[in-house]
KOLPALO-806446 format. One record per residue (C-alpha): x, y, z; residue in three letters. Coordinates in steps of 0.2 Angstrom, whole numbers. Layout:
N
<node u="X" v="Y" w="Z" rest="ALA"/>
...
% end
This chain:
325
<node u="-63" v="-114" w="128" rest="MET"/>
<node u="-63" v="-98" w="137" rest="ARG"/>
<node u="-76" v="-85" w="133" rest="LEU"/>
<node u="-70" v="-67" w="134" rest="VAL"/>
<node u="-83" v="-53" w="134" rest="LEU"/>
<node u="-80" v="-34" w="134" rest="SER"/>
<node u="-90" v="-18" w="133" rest="VAL"/>
<node u="-84" v="-1" w="128" rest="PHE"/>
<node u="-89" v="17" w="127" rest="ALA"/>
<node u="-85" v="24" w="110" rest="VAL"/>
<node u="-82" v="40" w="100" rest="ALA"/>
<node u="-89" v="33" w="83" rest="ALA"/>
<node u="-84" v="38" w="66" rest="VAL"/>
<node u="-79" v="25" w="54" rest="LEU"/>
<node u="-80" v="11" w="42" rest="SER"/>
<node u="-90" v="6" w="27" rest="ALA"/>
<node u="-84" v="19" w="15" rest="CYS"/>
<node u="-90" v="34" w="26" rest="ALA"/>
<node u="-96" v="49" w="16" rest="LYS"/>
<node u="-98" v="59" w="32" rest="ASP"/>
<node u="-82" v="57" w="43" rest="PRO"/>
<node u="-88" v="70" w="55" rest="ASP"/>
<node u="-104" v="60" w="61" rest="ASN"/>
<node u="-99" v="56" w="79" rest="GLN"/>
<node u="-108" v="49" w="94" rest="GLU"/>
<node u="-101" v="45" w="111" rest="ASN"/>
<node u="-106" v="29" w="119" rest="GLY"/>
<node u="-110" v="28" w="138" rest="THR"/>
<node u="-105" v="10" w="142" rest="GLY"/>
<node u="-117" v="-5" w="142" rest="GLY"/>
<node u="-119" v="-23" w="145" rest="LYS"/>
<node u="-115" v="-39" w="138" rest="VAL"/>
<node u="-123" v="-55" w="145" rest="THR"/>
<node u="-118" v="-72" w="142" rest="SER"/>
<node u="-121" v="-90" w="147" rest="THR"/>
<node u="-103" v="-91" w="154" rest="GLY"/>
<node u="-86" v="-84" w="153" rest="GLY"/>
<node u="-75" v="-70" w="160" rest="THR"/>
<node u="-75" v="-52" w="157" rest="VAL"/>
<node u="-61" v="-45" w="145" rest="GLY"/>
<node u="-50" v="-30" w="147" rest="THR"/>
<node u="-60" v="-20" w="135" rest="GLY"/>
<node u="-54" v="-8" w="121" rest="GLY"/>
<node u="-61" v="5" w="110" rest="LYS"/>
<node u="-73" v="4" w="95" rest="ILE"/>
<node u="-74" v="16" w="81" rest="VAL"/>
<node u="-87" v="14" w="67" rest="SER"/>
<node u="-96" v="23" w="54" rest="THR"/>
<node u="-106" v="19" w="38" rest="GLY"/>
<node u="-110" v="23" w="20" rest="GLY"/>
<node u="-121" v="36" w="14" rest="ALA"/>
<node u="-133" v="39" w="0" rest="VAL"/>
<node u="-123" v="44" w="-15" rest="GLY"/>
<node u="-127" v="56" w="-29" rest="SER"/>
<node u="-132" v="44" w="-42" rest="GLY"/>
<node u="-121" v="34" w="-54" rest="GLY"/>
<node u="-116" v="33" w="-72" rest="LYS"/>
<node u="-108" v="20" w="-81" rest="VAL"/>
<node u="-90" v="23" w="-84" rest="GLY"/>
<node u="-78" v="16" w="-97" rest="THR"/>
<node u="-61" v="16" w="-88" rest="GLY"/>
<node u="-51" v="1" w="-82" rest="GLY"/>
<node u="-48" v="-16" w="-89" rest="THR"/>
<node u="-61" v="-30" w="-89" rest="SER"/>
<node u="-60" v="-45" w="-79" rest="SER"/>
<node u="-54" v="-61" w="-88" rest="ALA"/>
<node u="-69" v="-72" w="-89" rest="GLY"/>
<node u="-80" v="-75" w="-74" rest="GLY"/>
<node u="-94" v="-86" w="-71" rest="SER"/>
<node u="-112" v="-84" w="-65" rest="SER"/>
<node u="-112" v="-102" w="-58" rest="GLN"/>
<node u="-109" v="-105" w="-40" rest="PRO"/>
<node u="-92" v="-112" w="-36" rest="PRO"/>
<node u="-90" v="-127" w="-24" rest="ASN"/>
<node u="-90" v="-123" w="-6" rest="SER"/>
<node u="-74" v="-115" w="0" rest="VAL"/>
<node u="-63" v="-122" w="14" rest="ALA"/>
<node u="-66" v="-111" w="29" rest="CYS"/>
<node u="-69" v="-121" w="44" rest="ASN"/>
<node u="-69" v="-109" w="59" rest="ASP"/>
<node u="-83" v="-114" w="72" rest="VAL"/>
<node u="-89" v="-106" w="88" rest="ALA"/>
<node u="-103" v="-111" w="100" rest="SER"/>
<node u="-102" v="-97" w="112" rest="MET"/>
<node u="-119" v="-87" w="116" rest="VAL"/>
<node u="-120" v="-69" w="122" rest="ALA"/>
<node u="-132" v="-54" w="122" rest="THR"/>
<node u="-126" v="-37" w="118" rest="VAL"/>
<node u="-138" v="-23" w="125" rest="THR"/>
<node u="-128" v="-7" w="123" rest="ASP"/>
<node u="-126" v="3" w="107" rest="PRO"/>
<node u="-107" v="1" w="108" rest="PHE"/>
<node u="-106" v="-16" w="116" rest="GLY"/>
<node u="-94" v="-29" w="110" rest="SER"/>
<node u="-88" v="-46" w="112" rest="SER"/>
<node u="-73" v="-57" w="108" rest="THR"/>
<node u="-78" v="-73" w="99" rest="VAL"/>
<node u="-66" v="-88" w="103" rest="VAL"/>
<node u="-67" v="-103" w="92" rest="LEU"/>
<node u="-71" v="-120" w="99" rest="ASP"/>
<node u="-56" v="-130" w="93" rest="SER"/>
<node u="-43" v="-116" w="89" rest="ASN"/>
<node u="-39" v="-106" w="104" rest="SER"/>
<node u="-26" v="-97" w="94" rest="SER"/>
<node u="-38" v="-88" w="83" rest="LYS"/>
<node u="-53" v="-76" w="88" rest="SER"/>
<node u="-65" v="-65" w="80" rest="TYR"/>
<node u="-73" v="-49" w="87" rest="TYR"/>
<node u="-91" v="-43" w="87" rest="PHE"/>
<node u="-96" v="-24" w="88" rest="MET"/>
<node u="-113" v="-17" w="90" rest="ALA"/>
<node u="-109" v="0" w="82" rest="ASN"/>
<node u="-125" v="10" w="84" rest="TRP"/>
<node u="-117" v="27" w="82" rest="TRP"/>
<node u="-130" v="37" w="72" rest="GLY"/>
<node u="-146" v="45" w="76" rest="LYS"/>
<node u="-163" v="39" w="73" rest="ALA"/>
<node u="-177" v="51" w="66" rest="SER"/>
<node u="-181" v="63" w="80" rest="GLY"/>
<node u="-163" v="63" w="87" rest="GLY"/>
<node u="-164" v="48" w="98" rest="SER"/>
<node u="-150" v="35" w="99" rest="THR"/>
<node u="-155" v="18" w="92" rest="PRO"/>
<node u="-157" v="5" w="105" rest="THR"/>
<node u="-156" v="-12" w="97" rest="PRO"/>
<node u="-149" v="-28" w="105" rest="THR"/>
<node u="-139" v="-42" w="97" rest="GLU"/>
<node u="-140" v="-60" w="101" rest="ALA"/>
<node u="-123" v="-68" w="97" rest="ILE"/>
<node u="-123" v="-86" w="92" rest="SER"/>
<node u="-105" v="-92" w="88" rest="GLY"/>
<node u="-99" v="-84" w="72" rest="LEU"/>
<node u="-116" v="-76" w="69" rest="GLY"/>
<node u="-128" v="-64" w="77" rest="PHE"/>
<node u="-146" v="-58" w="76" rest="THR"/>
<node u="-152" v="-40" w="77" rest="VAL"/>
<node u="-167" v="-37" w="88" rest="ASN"/>
<node u="-178" v="-23" w="95" rest="ASN"/>
<node u="-175" v="-10" w="81" rest="THR"/>
<node u="-192" v="-3" w="84" rest="LYS"/>
<node u="-194" v="3" w="66" rest="ASN"/>
<node u="-182" v="17" w="68" rest="GLU"/>
<node u="-175" v="26" w="53" rest="SER"/>
<node u="-160" v="37" w="51" rest="SER"/>
<node u="-161" v="55" w="55" rest="ALA"/>
<node u="-149" v="59" w="40" rest="ASP"/>
<node u="-141" v="50" w="25" rest="ASN"/>
<node u="-129" v="40" w="36" rest="ASN"/>
<node u="-133" v="23" w="43" rest="PRO"/>
<node u="-138" v="22" w="61" rest="MET"/>
<node u="-125" v="8" w="64" rest="GLY"/>
<node u="-115" v="-6" w="57" rest="PHE"/>
<node u="-117" v="-22" w="68" rest="PRO"/>
<node u="-102" v="-33" w="62" rest="THR"/>
<node u="-90" v="-47" w="65" rest="LEU"/>
<node u="-72" v="-45" w="60" rest="PHE"/>
<node u="-55" v="-52" w="60" rest="ILE"/>
<node u="-39" v="-42" w="61" rest="GLY"/>
<node u="-32" v="-29" w="74" rest="ALA"/>
<node u="-44" v="-14" w="75" rest="TYR"/>
<node u="-44" v="0" w="88" rest="GLN"/>
<node u="-35" v="-10" w="102" rest="GLY"/>
<node u="-44" v="-26" w="98" rest="LYS"/>
<node u="-33" v="-41" w="95" rest="PRO"/>
<node u="-30" v="-48" w="78" rest="GLY"/>
<node u="-27" v="-65" w="86" rest="LYS"/>
<node u="-23" v="-79" w="74" rest="GLY"/>
<node u="-30" v="-69" w="59" rest="SER"/>
<node u="-14" v="-70" w="49" rest="ASN"/>
<node u="-17" v="-51" w="47" rest="LEU"/>
<node u="-10" v="-39" w="41" rest="PRO"/>
<node u="-3" v="-47" w="25" rest="LYS"/>
<node u="3" v="-38" w="10" rest="GLN"/>
<node u="-8" v="-39" w="-5" rest="VAL"/>
<node u="6" v="-45" w="-16" rest="SER"/>
<node u="9" v="-60" w="-4" rest="ALA"/>
<node u="-9" v="-66" w="-3" rest="LEU"/>
<node u="-13" v="-83" w="-11" rest="THR"/>
<node u="-31" v="-85" w="-6" rest="SER"/>
<node u="-44" v="-78" w="6" rest="VAL"/>
<node u="-58" v="-91" w="7" rest="PRO"/>
<node u="-73" v="-84" w="16" rest="THR"/>
<node u="-91" v="-88" w="19" rest="ILE"/>
<node u="-105" v="-75" w="23" rest="PHE"/>
<node u="-123" v="-82" w="26" rest="LYS"/>
<node u="-138" v="-71" w="30" rest="THR"/>
<node u="-157" v="-71" w="30" rest="ASN"/>
<node u="-159" v="-55" w="21" rest="SER"/>
<node u="-171" v="-61" w="8" rest="SER"/>
<node u="-184" v="-64" w="22" rest="SER"/>
<node u="-183" v="-45" w="27" rest="LEU"/>
<node u="-188" v="-28" w="20" rest="ASP"/>
<node u="-170" v="-24" w="13" rest="THR"/>
<node u="-175" v="-6" w="6" rest="SER"/>
<node u="-165" v="2" w="20" rest="ASN"/>
<node u="-151" v="-10" w="25" rest="LEU"/>
<node u="-138" v="-20" w="16" rest="ASN"/>
<node u="-127" v="-36" w="20" rest="ALA"/>
<node u="-109" v="-32" w="16" rest="THR"/>
<node u="-91" v="-35" w="18" rest="TYR"/>
<node u="-80" v="-20" w="23" rest="ASP"/>
<node u="-62" v="-24" w="19" rest="VAL"/>
<node u="-48" v="-12" w="24" rest="TRP"/>
<node u="-31" v="-10" w="16" rest="PHE"/>
<node u="-17" v="1" w="24" rest="THR"/>
<node u="0" v="7" w="19" rest="THR"/>
<node u="9" v="0" w="34" rest="ASN"/>
<node u="-3" v="-14" w="41" rest="GLY"/>
<node u="-9" v="-3" w="55" rest="THR"/>
<node u="-26" v="6" w="57" rest="VAL"/>
<node u="-20" v="21" w="67" rest="SER"/>
<node u="-37" v="30" w="67" rest="GLY"/>
<node u="-55" v="28" w="61" rest="THR"/>
<node u="-51" v="24" w="43" rest="SER"/>
<node u="-37" v="15" w="32" rest="PRO"/>
<node u="-29" v="32" w="31" rest="GLY"/>
<node u="-21" v="41" w="17" rest="THR"/>
<node u="-14" v="29" w="4" rest="GLY"/>
<node u="-25" v="15" w="10" rest="GLY"/>
<node u="-42" v="9" w="3" rest="ALA"/>
<node u="-59" v="1" w="6" rest="TYR"/>
<node u="-66" v="-13" w="-3" rest="LEU"/>
<node u="-84" v="-18" w="0" rest="MET"/>
<node u="-95" v="-33" w="-7" rest="VAL"/>
<node u="-113" v="-30" w="-5" rest="TRP"/>
<node u="-125" v="-45" w="-7" rest="LEU"/>
<node u="-138" v="-33" w="-14" rest="PHE"/>
<node u="-142" v="-15" w="-16" rest="LYS"/>
<node u="-156" v="-8" w="-5" rest="PRO"/>
<node u="-169" v="0" w="-15" rest="SER"/>
<node u="-168" v="17" w="-5" rest="LYS"/>
<node u="-149" v="17" w="-3" rest="ARG"/>
<node u="-133" v="15" w="-13" rest="GLN"/>
<node u="-114" v="14" w="-11" rest="PRO"/>
<node u="-102" v="29" w="-11" rest="ARG"/>
<node u="-97" v="36" w="-27" rest="GLY"/>
<node u="-104" v="31" w="-44" rest="SER"/>
<node u="-105" v="16" w="-56" rest="ILE"/>
<node u="-88" v="13" w="-64" rest="ALA"/>
<node u="-94" v="-3" w="-73" rest="ARG"/>
<node u="-111" v="-12" w="-75" rest="SER"/>
<node u="-113" v="-31" w="-77" rest="GLY"/>
<node u="-95" v="-36" w="-71" rest="GLN"/>
<node u="-91" v="-54" w="-69" rest="THR"/>
<node u="-77" v="-59" w="-57" rest="ILE"/>
<node u="-66" v="-75" w="-60" rest="ASP"/>
<node u="-72" v="-89" w="-50" rest="ASN"/>
<node u="-86" v="-79" w="-41" rest="VAL"/>
<node u="-104" v="-82" w="-44" rest="PRO"/>
<node u="-116" v="-69" w="-51" rest="GLY"/>
<node u="-114" v="-53" w="-60" rest="VAL"/>
<node u="-109" v="-37" w="-51" rest="TRP"/>
<node u="-111" v="-18" w="-53" rest="ASN"/>
<node u="-95" v="-9" w="-48" rest="VAL"/>
<node u="-96" v="8" w="-38" rest="TRP"/>
<node u="-81" v="18" w="-36" rest="TYR"/>
<node u="-76" v="34" w="-26" rest="ASP"/>
<node u="-58" v="40" w="-28" rest="ASN"/>
<node u="-59" v="51" w="-12" rest="THR"/>
<node u="-43" v="47" w="-2" rest="ASN"/>
<node u="-44" v="34" w="5" rest="PRO"/>
<node u="-54" v="27" w="-11" rest="PRO"/>
<node u="-68" v="15" w="-10" rest="CYS"/>
<node u="-73" v="2" w="-22" rest="VAL"/>
<node u="-90" v="-7" w="-19" rest="SER"/>
<node u="-95" v="-23" w="-29" rest="TYR"/>
<node u="-114" v="-24" w="-28" rest="VAL"/>
<node u="-123" v="-40" w="-33" rest="ALA"/>
<node u="-135" v="-37" w="-48" rest="VAL"/>
<node u="-146" v="-52" w="-42" rest="GLN"/>
<node u="-148" v="-51" w="-23" rest="PRO"/>
<node u="-141" v="-66" w="-13" rest="VAL"/>
<node u="-143" v="-72" w="5" rest="ASP"/>
<node u="-125" v="-79" w="5" rest="GLU"/>
<node u="-109" v="-81" w="-3" rest="LEU"/>
<node u="-94" v="-93" w="-2" rest="GLN"/>
<node u="-80" v="-87" w="-12" rest="PHE"/>
<node u="-61" v="-82" w="-12" rest="ASP"/>
<node u="-60" v="-63" w="-7" rest="LEU"/>
<node u="-44" v="-63" w="-16" rest="ASN"/>
<node u="-53" v="-64" w="-32" rest="ASP"/>
<node u="-61" v="-47" w="-29" rest="PHE"/>
<node u="-45" v="-40" w="-23" rest="ILE"/>
<node u="-36" v="-45" w="-39" rest="LYS"/>
<node u="-50" v="-37" w="-49" rest="ASP"/>
<node u="-48" v="-21" w="-40" rest="SER"/>
<node u="-30" v="-20" w="-42" rest="VAL"/>
<node u="-31" v="-24" w="-61" rest="ALA"/>
<node u="-44" v="-11" w="-63" rest="ASN"/>
<node u="-35" v="2" w="-53" rest="LYS"/>
<node u="-50" v="4" w="-41" rest="TRP"/>
<node u="-40" v="10" w="-26" rest="GLY"/>
<node u="-32" v="-6" w="-20" rest="VAL"/>
<node u="-13" v="-9" w="-24" rest="THR"/>
<node u="-1" v="-24" w="-22" rest="THR"/>
<node u="10" v="-13" w="-10" rest="SER"/>
<node u="-4" v="-11" w="2" rest="GLN"/>
<node u="-8" v="-23" w="17" rest="SER"/>
<node u="-25" v="-32" w="19" rest="LEU"/>
<node u="-28" v="-27" w="38" rest="THR"/>
<node u="-46" v="-29" w="43" rest="VAL"/>
<node u="-61" v="-39" w="36" rest="VAL"/>
<node u="-78" v="-34" w="43" rest="PHE"/>
<node u="-95" v="-42" w="38" rest="ALA"/>
<node u="-112" v="-36" w="44" rest="GLY"/>
<node u="-126" v="-25" w="40" rest="THR"/>
<node u="-127" v="-6" w="38" rest="GLU"/>
<node u="-144" v="-1" w="44" rest="VAL"/>
<node u="-153" v="15" w="39" rest="TRP"/>
<node u="-169" v="9" w="45" rest="GLY"/>
<node u="-178" v="-7" w="49" rest="GLY"/>
<node u="-167" v="-22" w="52" rest="GLY"/>
<node u="-177" v="-31" w="65" rest="ASN"/>
<node u="-173" v="-49" w="64" rest="GLY"/>
<node u="-158" v="-47" w="52" rest="PHE"/>
<node u="-147" v="-62" w="55" rest="GLN"/>
<node u="-129" v="-67" w="50" rest="VAL"/>
<node u="-130" v="-86" w="51" rest="LYS"/>
<node u="-112" v="-89" w="47" rest="GLN"/>
<node u="-96" v="-79" w="45" rest="PHE"/>
<node u="-78" v="-86" w="41" rest="CYS"/>
<node u="-62" v="-79" w="34" rest="VAL"/>
<node u="-46" v="-89" w="32" rest="ASP"/>
<node u="-31" v="-77" w="26" rest="VAL"/>
<node u="-18" v="-87" w="17" rest="LYS"/>
% end
C-alpha cells in the first residue's frame, strides 16, 4: 500500500446545501503528518455548509413512499478497509486515503474549516485520520460567527475539485444505479450535538462533472442527517413529517428547498449514531416525490462528515464506506 498525502490552500464556498454561497475564506496552506507515505501532488478544496433555516411547515405535496420499515436491516455489503494513520493540522488540509487490499480505489479526506468563529477568528481544529474514519480535536469550544457552519470535515468518494475519483464508479446516471450500499458510524450520542450534525451530502449533476463549488444549475443535493441539532436545521422547510423509506430503518422528516440547485434533506426523527443502508433507496424516494433529484442526473460525489456550528471536540467518524453499483 502506498500512502499519498496532500495539503491545499483553498477558496472555500460549498457543499452541504449552502444557503450563503458568498461565505468565503482563503486557506494559507498547512501540514499533514503521517506515520509513513509520500507527499501527493495536491489539488484544491472547495467547501461550505448549511445554515439555520427560517422554520418549517408540513407540506402535502409529493407521493408517499411505498411501505418502509422502522426495523434495522441486515448489515450491508460494503467492505472497504484502510489502516493508514495521519494527522491534519491545517484548516484546509486534506489527504488521500488508499485502501489496504484495493489499490484501484481511494477515498479523500478534507478538513474544510472555511468559516469564522465568534470574534472573527479562524477555527483551528485538527483531525486524526484513522483509515476510513477520523476524529475532530482541539475545537476550543468555538462557535460560528454567523448562521453558517464553521466547517465540514468530511470523507468522500468521486471526483471533486481536482481530487481523483479513483475506483469510485462515479459519475453514474441515476437511471443506471442498481444499489449504493453504504455504512456511516459515529460517536455522536456521546457528545453535545446541539450545534453540529452527522450527515451525508450527496451531489447530483447534469453531466457528471462538478465544475465549480456546487452541483450547478440542473443538479441537486441530497442529504441524510443522523439527527437534527437542537439549535440548527436543514435548508428550506419540512415537506413531509414521519416519512418511512423502503428498506431503511427509522422514521424521517423531509426538508426541501427548491432553490436551484435544490436540496432535499432526510432527517432522522429518532437520533442514531450509525446507519447501514442502500443510499439508492433515498435516491429513488427523492425521484418519486420530485424533490430535486431526477433519473437523468448523474450521482457524482458522496460526502459524509459533520457540519460544525459550535463544539465538536471529539466527534468521531468510526467508519465510512460506499460501494456504487
